[in-house]
TILUMTI-644448 format. One record per residue (C-alpha): residue number from 0; x, y, z; residue in three letters. Coordinates in Angstrom, 3 decimals, decimal comma. Example, Ala and Ser with C-alpha at 12.3 -4.5 7.8 and 13.67 -1.06 7.14 Angstrom:
# residues 2
[site 0 [12,300 -4,500 7,800] ALA];
[site 1 [13,670 -1,060 7,140] SER];
***
This chain:
# residues 63
[site 0 [-7,629 10,050 2,852] MET];
[site 1 [-5,533 8,913 5,804] TYR];
[site 2 [-5,354 5,878 6,057] VAL];
[site 3 [-2,407 5,621 8,595] CYS];
[site 4 [-2,133 8,746 11,112] LEU];
[site 5 [0,922 7,139 12,427] CYS];
[site 6 [2,561 7,349 9,463] ASN];
[site 7 [0,468 9,527 7,709] GLY];
[site 8 [0,105 7,550 4,688] TYR];
[site 9 [-2,739 8,430 2,477] THR];
[site 10 [-5,559 5,443 0,274] ASP];
[site 11 [-3,826 7,460 -2,687] LYS];
[site 12 [-0,025 6,816 -1,667] GLU];
[site 13 [-0,932 3,275 -0,703] ILE];
[site 14 [-2,891 2,567 -4,079] ARG];
[site 15 [0,346 4,235 -6,595] THR];
[site 16 [2,683 1,916 -3,953] ALA];
[site 17 [0,943 -1,253 -5,580] VAL];
[site 18 [0,352 0,004 -9,137] ARG];
[site 19 [3,868 1,326 -9,540] GLU];
[site 20 [5,910 -0,698 -7,302] ASN];
[site 21 [4,700 -3,821 -7,387] GLY];
[site 22 [3,998 -4,491 -4,325] VAL];
[site 23 [0,846 -7,358 -3,666] SER];
[site 24 [0,291 -6,526 -0,053] THR];
[site 25 [-0,188 -4,052 2,751] ALA];
[site 26 [2,760 -4,770 4,963] GLU];
[site 27 [4,628 -4,335 1,324] GLU];
[site 28 [2,865 -1,075 0,523] ALA];
[site 29 [3,817 0,714 3,608] TYR];
[site 30 [7,323 -0,695 3,679] LEU];
[site 31 [7,914 0,702 0,244] SER];
[site 32 [6,467 3,989 1,544] LEU];
[site 33 [8,986 3,845 4,411] GLY];
[site 34 [7,784 2,371 7,521] ASN];
[site 35 [6,064 -1,116 8,229] GLY];
[site 36 [2,417 -1,115 10,279] PHE];
[site 37 [2,890 0,925 13,906] CYS];
[site 38 [-0,109 0,289 15,900] CYS];
[site 39 [-2,050 -1,668 13,492] GLY];
[site 40 [-5,301 0,229 13,721] ALA];
[site 41 [-5,709 0,951 9,315] CYS];
[site 42 [-4,502 -2,709 8,544] THR];
[site 43 [-7,873 -3,782 7,689] ASP];
[site 44 [-8,474 -0,723 5,224] CYS];
[site 45 [-5,408 -0,775 4,214] ALA];
[site 46 [-5,278 -4,167 3,049] ASN];
[site 47 [-8,426 -3,874 1,234] ASP];
[site 48 [-7,249 -0,739 -0,853] LEU];
[site 49 [-4,064 -2,921 -2,173] VAL];
[site 50 [-7,039 -5,768 -2,722] LYS];
[site 51 [-9,063 -3,278 -5,037] GLU];
[site 52 [-5,908 -1,607 -6,800] GLU];
[site 53 [-4,264 -5,250 -7,710] LEU];
[site 54 [-5,994 -5,398 -10,768] PRO];
[site 55 [-4,551 -1,915 -12,036] ASN];
[site 56 [-0,897 -2,765 -11,259] GLN];
[site 57 [1,647 -2,632 -13,938] ARG];
[site 58 [3,904 -5,677 -14,766] VAL];
[site 59 [7,011 -5,408 -14,011] LEU];
[site 60 [9,316 -6,556 -16,762] ALA];
[site 61 [11,875 -9,214 -15,457] ALA];
[site 62 [15,710 -8,127 -15,855] GLU];
***
């Protein structure tokens, strides 16, 4: 489903950003996808998705 209509981000894209890019906030997820929040209408939903997905996050090895 589309979460952010301004940027066209879906729930799957946000969840993938959390799992694979090591982000821990909705703002970080959006930035990793290319843009930050625009109008802010999706903020609550995006934050909920990030919180739900954090337990599935891959641990990135230190370089």
